[in-house]
N, C-alpha and C positions, 0 to 999 in steps of 0.2 A: 715686475716687468713680465710681459707676455712674450714668449719666444716661439718662433716658427721653426719646426724641424722637418726637413724634407729628405727624400731618398732613403727612408727607413726600410730595412728588410720587412717583407710582408708578414713575417712571423713575429715581429716585435709586439710585446704586450705593453699595456699602460705601466705595469710594475717595472718592466725592464727599462722603459724610457725614464721613469722616475729615478731608478737606481743610477742610471748613467749621469743624470744631472745632479743628484745628491752628493756626488763626489766633489762638487764645486760650491755647495751651499744648500740652504733650506729651499725645499720645493713645496709649494702649496698645492699644486695640482699638475698632473701629467696625463694627457689624453692622446691616444692614437685614433685618428679619424677613420671611421669604418663606413663602408658602403651601406646605405639604408636597406637595400633589397637583399644583398647577399650576406651582410655582416662581416665581410672580409676587409682587412686593412686596405686603405687607399695609399699607403706608403708615405704618409706625412702625419704630423701631430703638433700639439702645442704644449708647452711647459710654462707654468706660472711660477716665478720666483719673486718673493716679496722684497728682497734686497737688490737694488739696481746694480751695485758694484759686483755682487756675486754673480748676477745674471750676465753682466758684461764679461766677466772672467770665464764663465761657462761658454758663452758664445765664442770667445777667442780660442778657448782650449778645444772645443768640440767641432768647430767648423772644419770640414774636410777630414775628420777622423773616420777611420775605417770601422764600420759596424756591419758584421756579417758579409764582408766582401764588398760593401758599398760605401763610398765617401759621403758622409752626412753634409747636408746644407743646413746651416744654423744661422738664423738672423733674428733681429728684433721683429716681432710681429707688427704688421701695420693694421690699423683699424680698417674695417670694410670700406669705408668711404674714401680711403687714401689709395686703394689698389688701382692700378691702371685698368681702364675699361677694355673689355675684349672687343675686337673688331667684329662687326656683325656680318651678315651675308652668308650665302651658301646654304647647304643642307636642305631640308624639306621646306619649301615655300620661301626660301631666302633669296638673296640677290645672286647675281652671277649667271652661269649657264652659257652654253655656246650658241644656241639658236633662240631667237625671239628676245623677249624682255627679261623678266625677273629670274628665271632659272628655278631649279628645284621642282618639287611636285606641287603644281598649283599656280605657278606664276612664270610664264615664259617656258623655257626648257623645250623638250620635244613636244611638238604640237603648236608651237608658237609661230613658226614660219617667220616672215618678215614683219608681221603685224603686232608682235608682242602678245600679251594675254596668255594664251595657250596653256601649257602644262597639262597634266592629266585632268581632264574635266573642264578645262578653261576654253576660251574662244580662240579663234585664229586657225591658220592652216597648218602646213608642215607635215610631219610624219604622224598620221592618225589612222 
């Protein structure tokens, strides 16, 4: 069973994560997820345990356990397709904004006026 572990202290290593779960059974892999650019921990990871009963026991025992002053969140990992979709909009070129249509840089936002379009470099009136 693949297990999702969140709220890890940023100093946690793969070996420390493995050791934490090995107290509850066999661990086939333990990985702390790191930022691609900086190499620093993102504060969560995954543990693979081949025995589902041991994995369930580990989830039960370790969920809300204090690790480095932080309560762990431990759940059965869901496959990528089962995760809830993030809501879109906002940001650079996304939806929303206060003036005009789309908001962000390039769609509505400042420069859109009442005609939409706008944004930095887009059409329309407003603050240009």
